C-alpha positions, -999 to 999 in steps of 0.1 A, spaced: -626 304 64 -637 269 53 -664 264 79 -679 298 88 -689 300 125 -724 306 137 -713 327 167 -686 354 170 -674 362 205 -654 394 211 -631 403 240 -638 437 256 -608 457 270 -580 459 244 -602 446 216 -638 460 215 -630 490 238 -600 507 252 -594 532 281 -596 569 270 -573 586 267 -553 560 287 -553 543 321 -523 565 331 -540 597 320 -572 590 340 -553 577 370 -528 605 369 -554 633 366 -575 619 393 -545 613 417 -534 649 412 -569 661 422 -563 642 454 -530 659 460 -507 632 447 -479 644 425 -474 619 397 -468 618 359 -493 600 336 -466 579 320 -451 565 352 -486 556 365 -495 539 332 -463 518 333 -469 510 370 -505 500 364 -497 474 338 -469 460 359 -491 457 390 -523 446 371 -504 418 354 -489 406 387 -521 406 406 -541 390 378 -518 360 379 -525 355 416 -561 366 420 -593 364 399 -619 392 400 -649 369 408 -684 381 417 -684 397 451 -646 401 451 -642 423 420 -640 455 439 -614 441 463 -594 430 433 -593 465 419 -587 481 453 -556 460 456 -545 471 421 -550 508 428 -534 508 462 -503 490 449 -500 513 419 -501 545 441 -483 532 472 -449 546 460 -464 580 451 -489 586 480 -464 598 507 -486 582 533 -519 596 521 -551 576 525 -558 560 491 -593 546 496 -611 579 485 -589 579 453 -598 542 447 -635 549 450 -634 578 425 -615 556 400 -638 527 405 -668 550 395 -650 567 366 -643 534 349 -679 522 354 -690 548 329 -685 551 291 -668 585 294 -633 570 298 -637 543 272 -637 543 234 -650 517 209 -624 503 185 -626 520 151 -652 505 129 -664 481 156 -700 493 157 -705 493 119 -688 460 115 -708 442 142 -740 457 128 -732 443 94 -723 409 108 -756 409 127 -774 416 94 -756 386 79 -771 364 105 -741 359 128 -749 357 165 -727 380 186 -714 379 221 -689 396 244 -665 372 262 -644 392 286 -622 387 317 -638 417 334 -662 427 361 -698 437 361 -691 474 354 -686 463 318 -723 462 313 -728 499 322 -698 508 300 -712 490 270 -746 505 276 -731 540 278 -713 534 245 -746 522 230 -731 489 218 -747 465 243 -778 458 223 -760 444 193 -749 414 213 -770 383 220 -751 377 252 -725 394 274 -703 369 292 -682 384 321 -657 363 339 -665 377 374 -701 367 369 -693 333 356 -666 325 382 -640 315 357 -616 334 334 -601 328 299 -581 307 291 -598 282 314 -617 257 292 -648 260 314 -655 296 304 -657 285 268 -679 255 277 -703 278 295 -707 299 263 -713 268 243 -740 256 267 -757 290 266 -759 289 228 -764 252 226 -737 248 200 -705 228 197 -670 243 196 -668 242 158 -695 269 156 -675 295 174 -650 322 164 -633 343 192 -616 376 186 -593 390 213 -560 408 219 -544 384 243 -523 357 227 -525 334 257 -560 341 271 -579 348 239 -561 332 209 -546 301 225 -574 297 250 -600 296 222 -579 273 201 -575 248 230 -613 248 235 -617 237 199 -629 271 186 -616 291 157 -597 322 169 -584 355 156 -558 375 174 -565 413 174 -540 442 172 -503 447 167 -476 435 163 -487 408 139 -474 374 152 -500 350 139 -514 341 105 -549 342 120 -547 378 131 -564 411 122 -556 447 131 -590 462 125 -626 452 129 -635 459 93 -613 429 83 -639 406 98 -662 415 68 -637 400 45 -632 368 66 -669 361 75 -691 355 44 -725 369 38 
């Protein structure tokens, strides 16, 4: 990288952390405890279908984030509920995903971020998420490594909107050329950051971009001491 950034921002779900063991596994097990017969795999597929659809139409902004997720859960289980009341199931799932128990850090993330911090890089989370992310990161004991945690529901704007990147720039008092963003969404993270004038790395597989990594440890080769 010809002009090393001063600030590295990292997406949360799908990049820094992932559901454990999976959304479908947690949703399925919890639903069965409420008397709903469902398979983990079908719930997992239904979740990503419904989540993607609702996310296009509605943003989980502060004060509305719980309503956003209630809508997701109710639509996911509507076909499986056989008329059962779903609000108790939603409340249980809301609380489960507010804790670190059902999330795991990406392999090598903690060690890599600690090393980058020692090299003098400033670190931040930049996530389309809700305020529960703060308790999740605290439970996973990764929150203190970050200078800032930017959450879309608290900021009132989501990636790839340019304004969310501008808010980060203003907080750090730096211009776009000083930022590198890492995330797993091609449209929201990679292209969103590029459009904002930032450097960007796509995270995960399949590899579709030259500027892409599949593990956190690769950052140590890209960002100089």
